[in-house]
C-alpha positions, 0 to 999 in steps of 0.5 A: 484867158482861163481866169476871165470867167468864174469856174464855179457858180458860188457868189457872195450874199452881199453888196460888199466887194471884199472882206479885206478890211474886216480880216485886217481888224480881226488880225490886229485884235488877235496880235494885240491880245497875244502881246498882252499875254492872253491865251489865244490861239485863233483870231476867231477867239477875239473877233466875231466873223458874223460882224464882217461885211459879207454874209456868206456864200450861195450856189447860184445854179442858173447863173447867167453868163454875164454874172460868170464874168470877172 
């Protein structure tokens, strides 16, 4: 049961559940640019992470026990 609770009080600043879809699109753009022969070495060169669904994370010092459950 060690994984049923969060161990750190860091929470995302969003209502989005995940960034999986955004990461998929970013990697698709990266692979497409690579196949076209562009000199790209990082997916961040072809996609803007500021447009992703989540807007960062924040430490919540007084997080209630209910928020710490997964």
